[in-house]
Steps between C-alpha positions, in 0.01 A plus 500: 500500500460395861703225656304213655740472801651773717870571432730348759844653557758243605645702796176631647326327793138414418234701673312336785122522504517547885605831662820492695460532878585838646657526842252590773642741761236386750606130480672372809807329355722315743808536283628788714356488852642844599334800337678827559314835497615857561330629812136496601395662175646208304319257722172684455536499122590131477214296357382189690258243365168452690522256794880519504755630748857583405792633712666806345850591627591865514829576331543834688400408859500194727132443429284221364156574360241222506265596222183299450182529306158363589266322261382821341861622450499764775861523621627538857854542637662397827835660571771302685825653615789269560830544686823308495582334832855445610594151621705628795200691646364344817178307433202604712225246560177560314248720674759668719483219760830455681569166662555524872632194685356614837153430370566125462498236770784248538446127541577528873227766535252269324588205717460707817158617379403142411590379859303789651189419295521131586529589867190723487306230311593239758382738783167550322458125458581437871237760607241338276572147618532602867185708499 
């Protein structure tokens, strides 16, 4: 004889009609912003979702790989090397430009130039009026 209702066991969780979600390795979760890979081979084998860019930190070298994929899923990698800078090291200005004080004029130099220009302008005006 068949039972009209399914048998329920008291300690068993009922089955859900919906499938449970499976983790997607291509999802860009922000739970852990640093992703470690082993060398360039590890960076090349890491899956990236289309239209996403993710920094991959090398656990063996001082390198960061920026791996991105375009809309069709074609990956590309940019390799960045980083170095640790000491605080005591002398700071050079950007672009290698060194500041030289002899290239700048003082206030006295500017005042002398201003008087010279005013004198030349007044001479020109006198010539125009006298002519």
